[in-house]
C-alpha positions as CSV (number, residue, x, y, z in Angstrom):
1,M,-12.1,5.2,6.4
2,F,-9.0,7.4,5.9
3,F,-8.4,4.4,2.8
4,T,-10.8,6.0,0.8
5,L,-10.0,9.8,1.2
6,P,-8.0,11.4,-1.5
7,S,-4.5,12.3,-1.2
8,P,-5.0,16.1,-0.9
9,L,-8.4,15.9,1.2
10,L,-6.4,13.4,3.6
11,A,-3.6,15.6,4.2
12,L,-6.0,18.3,4.7
13,I,-7.8,16.9,7.3
14,L,-4.6,16.1,9.3
15,F,-3.3,18.9,9.2
16,L,-6.8,21.0,10.4
17,I,-6.9,18.3,13.3
18,V,-3.3,18.7,14.6
19,L,-3.5,22.3,13.6
20,G,-7.3,22.9,15.7
21,S,-5.4,20.5,18.8
22,C,-2.5,23.3,19.1
23,A,-4.5,26.6,18.8
24,I,-6.8,25.2,21.4
25,G,-3.9,24.5,23.3
26,V,-2.6,27.7,23.0
27,L,-6.2,29.1,24.1
28,V,-6.2,27.5,26.8
29,G,-2.4,28.2,28.0
30,R,-3.4,32.5,27.2
31,R,-6.0,31.7,30.1
32,L,-3.6,30.2,32.4
33,R,-0.5,32.1,31.9
34,G,-1.3,34.4,35.0
35,H,-1.2,31.2,37.2
36,H,2.3,29.8,36.0
37,E,3.6,29.1,38.6
38,T,1.5,26.6,39.2
39,W,0.6,24.9,36.3
40,R,3.8,24.9,34.4
41,E,5.3,21.6,36.3
42,P,2.3,19.7,36.1
43,I,1.6,20.3,32.2
44,G,5.3,20.4,31.7
45,V,5.7,16.7,33.1
46,T,2.0,15.5,31.2
47,Q,3.4,16.7,28.0
48,A,6.6,15.4,28.2
49,A,5.6,11.8,29.1
50,L,2.6,12.1,26.3
51,L,4.7,13.1,23.7
52,G,7.2,10.3,24.6
53,F,4.1,7.6,24.0
54,V,3.1,9.1,21.1
55,A,6.4,9.1,19.1
56,L,6.6,5.5,20.1
57,I,2.9,5.1,19.0
58,L,4.2,7.4,15.6
59,A,7.6,5.0,15.2
60,F,5.4,1.8,15.3
61,G,2.6,3.0,12.7
62,L,5.4,4.1,9.8
63,T,7.4,0.8,11.0
64,M,4.0,-1.4,10.0
65,A,3.3,1.1,6.8
66,V,7.1,0.5,5.9
67,G,6.9,-3.4,5.9
68,R,3.5,-3.5,4.6
69,Y,4.8,-1.2,1.4
70,E,8.1,-3.9,1.1
71,T,5.8,-6.0,1.1
72,R,3.5,-5.4,-2.1
73,R,6.8,-4.4,-3.7
74,V,7.9,-7.5,-3.5
75,E,4.9,-9.6,-4.5
76,L,4.5,-7.5,-7.7
77,V,8.3,-8.7,-8.6
78,T,7.3,-12.0,-7.7
79,E,3.7,-12.4,-10.3
80,A,6.1,-10.2,-12.9
81,N,8.4,-13.2,-12.1
82,A,5.6,-15.8,-12.3
83,I,4.1,-14.4,-15.4
84,G,7.2,-14.2,-16.9
85,T,8.1,-17.6,-16.8
86,T,4.5,-18.7,-17.5
87,Y,4.9,-17.3,-21.1
88,L,8.0,-17.7,-21.9
89,R,7.1,-21.8,-21.3
90,A,3.8,-21.8,-23.2
91,Q,6.4,-21.1,-26.3
92,T,6.9,-24.4,-25.9
93,L,3.5,-25.9,-26.0
94,S,1.6,-27.6,-29.4
95,E,-0.5,-25.4,-31.5
96,P,-3.2,-24.4,-31.5
97,V,-2.8,-24.8,-27.2
98,R,0.3,-22.5,-27.3
99,S,-1.1,-19.3,-29.3
100,Q,-4.1,-19.7,-27.3
101,S,-2.3,-19.4,-24.5
102,L,0.2,-16.5,-25.4
103,E,-2.7,-14.5,-26.1
104,L,-4.9,-15.2,-23.0
105,L,-1.2,-14.5,-20.7
106,K,-1.2,-11.0,-22.5
107,R,-4.5,-9.9,-21.6
108,Y,-3.8,-11.3,-17.9
109,T,-1.0,-9.1,-17.7
110,D,-2.8,-6.4,-18.8
111,L,-5.2,-7.2,-15.9
112,E,-2.7,-7.6,-13.8
113,I,-1.3,-3.5,-14.6
114,R,-4.8,-2.3,-14.2
115,L,-5.0,-3.9,-10.7
116,S,-2.2,-1.4,-9.9
117,T,-3.9,2.0,-10.3
118,T,-7.8,0.1,-8.3
119,R,-8.3,0.7,-5.1
120,P,-8.0,-2.5,-2.9
121,G,-11.6,-3.6,-1.9
122,S,-13.3,-1.6,-4.6
123,A,-16.0,-3.1,-6.8
124,E,-13.6,-1.9,-9.8
125,A,-10.6,-4.1,-7.8
126,R,-13.5,-6.9,-7.6
127,R,-13.9,-6.9,-11.3
128,V,-10.5,-6.9,-12.2
129,V,-9.5,-9.9,-10.2
130,A,-12.9,-11.9,-11.0
131,D,-11.3,-11.2,-14.9
132,G,-8.4,-12.7,-13.8
133,D,-9.5,-15.6,-12.6
134,A,-11.7,-16.2,-15.7
135,I,-8.7,-16.0,-17.4
136,Q,-6.5,-18.4,-14.9
137,R,-9.6,-21.3,-15.3
138,Q,-9.4,-21.0,-19.3
139,L,-5.3,-21.4,-18.9
140,W,-5.6,-24.3,-16.7
141,A,-8.3,-25.8,-19.2
142,L,-5.8,-25.3,-21.8
143,A,-2.9,-26.5,-20.2
144,A,-5.3,-29.8,-19.2
145,D,-5.7,-30.2,-23.0
146,S,-1.8,-29.9,-23.7
147,L,-1.5,-32.7,-21.0
148,R,-4.0,-35.0,-22.7
149,D,-2.2,-34.7,-25.8
150,A,1.8,-35.4,-25.0
151,P,1.1,-36.7,-21.3
152,V,5.3,-37.8,-20.8
153,A,5.9,-34.7,-22.6
154,S,8.3,-32.3,-20.0
155,A,7.6,-28.9,-21.5
156,P,3.3,-29.4,-20.5
157,R,4.5,-30.6,-17.2
158,L,7.1,-27.0,-16.4
159,Y,4.3,-25.1,-18.1
160,V,1.6,-26.6,-15.7
161,D,4.0,-25.6,-12.8
162,S,4.5,-22.4,-13.6
163,L,1.2,-21.7,-14.4
164,N,0.4,-23.0,-10.5
165,S,3.0,-20.8,-9.7
166,M,1.4,-17.7,-11.1
167,I,-2.2,-18.2,-10.0
168,D,-0.7,-18.0,-6.6
169,S,1.1,-15.2,-6.7
170,Q,-1.8,-13.1,-8.2
171,T,-3.2,-14.6,-4.9
172,S,-0.7,-13.6,-2.7
173,R,-0.3,-9.8,-4.4
174,V,-3.8,-9.0,-3.6
175,A,-3.7,-10.2,-0.2
176,A,-0.8,-7.7,0.3
177,L,-2.8,-4.8,-1.5
178,G,-5.6,-5.6,0.9
179,N,-3.3,-6.1,4.1
180,R,-3.5,-2.5,5.5
181,V,-2.4,-1.1,9.2
182,P,-5.3,-1.6,11.6
183,T,-7.2,1.4,11.8
184,S,-7.5,1.9,15.0
185,V,-3.6,2.2,15.1
186,L,-4.3,4.8,12.6
187,I,-6.7,6.9,15.1
188,L,-4.4,6.2,18.2
189,E,-1.7,7.5,15.9
190,V,-3.8,11.0,15.2
191,V,-5.8,11.1,18.8
192,G,-2.0,10.8,20.4
193,A,-0.5,13.3,18.1
194,S,-2.9,16.1,18.6
195,V,-3.4,15.8,22.5
196,S,0.5,15.9,23.1
197,L,0.7,18.8,20.8
198,G,-2.3,20.5,22.3
199,L,-0.4,19.8,25.5
200,L,3.0,21.8,24.1
201,G,1.1,24.5,22.5
202,L,-0.4,25.2,26.1
203,Y,2.7,24.2,27.7
204,L,4.8,26.9,25.8
205,T,2.0,29.5,26.0
206,V,1.9,29.4,29.9
207,L,5.7,30.1,29.4
208,G,5.5,32.7,26.9
209,R,6.8,31.4,24.0
210,G,6.4,32.3,20.9
211,L,4.3,30.6,18.4
212,L,7.2,29.5,15.8
213,P,7.7,26.4,17.9
214,I,4.3,25.1,18.0
215,M,3.9,25.6,14.4
216,L,6.7,23.6,13.0
217,A,5.9,21.4,15.6
218,A,2.6,20.6,14.1
219,V,3.8,21.2,10.9
220,F,6.3,18.0,11.3
221,V,3.8,15.6,12.5
222,S,1.5,16.1,9.8
223,L,3.6,15.4,7.7
224,L,4.9,12.2,9.4
225,L,1.2,11.2,9.9
226,L,1.0,11.7,6.1
227,V,3.4,9.7,5.1
228,T,2.3,6.6,7.0
229,F,-1.6,6.9,5.7
230,D,0.0,7.1,2.0
231,L,1.8,4.4,2.4
232,D,-0.8,2.1,3.3
233,R,-2.3,3.2,0.3
234,P,-0.5,1.7,-2.7
235,T,-2.8,2.1,-5.9
236,R,-3.7,5.9,-4.8
237,G,-1.6,7.7,-2.8
238,I,1.6,9.9,-3.5
239,I,3.8,6.8,-2.5
240,T,2.8,4.2,-5.3
241,V,4.0,0.9,-5.5
242,P,5.6,1.5,-8.8
243,D,3.9,-1.4,-11.6
244,T,7.1,-1.1,-13.8
245,P,8.1,-4.7,-13.9
246,L,4.5,-5.8,-15.2
247,T,4.7,-2.8,-17.8
248,E,7.9,-4.1,-18.6
249,L,6.9,-7.8,-19.1
250,R,3.8,-6.3,-21.1
251,V,6.0,-4.5,-23.4
252,S,8.3,-7.8,-23.5
253,M,5.1,-9.5,-24.8
254,D,4.5,-7.9,-28.2
255,L,8.1,-9.1,-29.5
256,P,8.1,-12.3,-31.4
257,P,8.2,-15.2,-29.3
258,A,11.6,-16.4,-28.5
259,A,11.0,-20.2,-29.2
260,G,8.1,-22.0,-31.3
261,G,5.5,-24.4,-30.8
262,G,6.7,-28.4,-30.3
């Protein structure tokens, strides 16, 4: 649900939810201000306990989001290295497999760069993955031809090994892109933060405090929720996984091959 929203809309929704809960707490607090001696202690105890619980939930959700973000970065670098190794070893193959494989690897890298800007699970992402799978099958067929032509040569065998690693790395990267923080955890964070800030607004209003502390708390909690949500949107959020390793690799592929064919 949250994953499909544009970042500005997501930020607005989170802020309105948190601010709305604070406003409700302030309104209720004004009604109870005349009985502050009766309500101050139970509201204060409940609000403090809930704030502590929500702090743990927010920290837990942020930790999960950061871990998944770091995994996606590692998987992208791993895939870039696997493609680069495959491209270098493809240069040692005999013609015509060499030229055909090099061209296919360039197209494959372009697709993997496109994957960095498509929403995981969308129709476009599935189409990019399907196109990549088709190129993988072509590369594997060419690798088989190279092995049949030179069954005892080391170059084709090394190339097949790197090609297999490249295919595996793409599978791992796609899985990492789709591995998001469970929606139930995100909903619990939003609901818990809203209720706790609503109680905070109620408590401070009953005590006759100003609105500035409530507004600051609402802003900071909204920003924390936004960062947690945004880290879980690796291709379309404000904090994205940089595709620099893939783009730099693609630029290097436009240079003349470093090795001649066997």
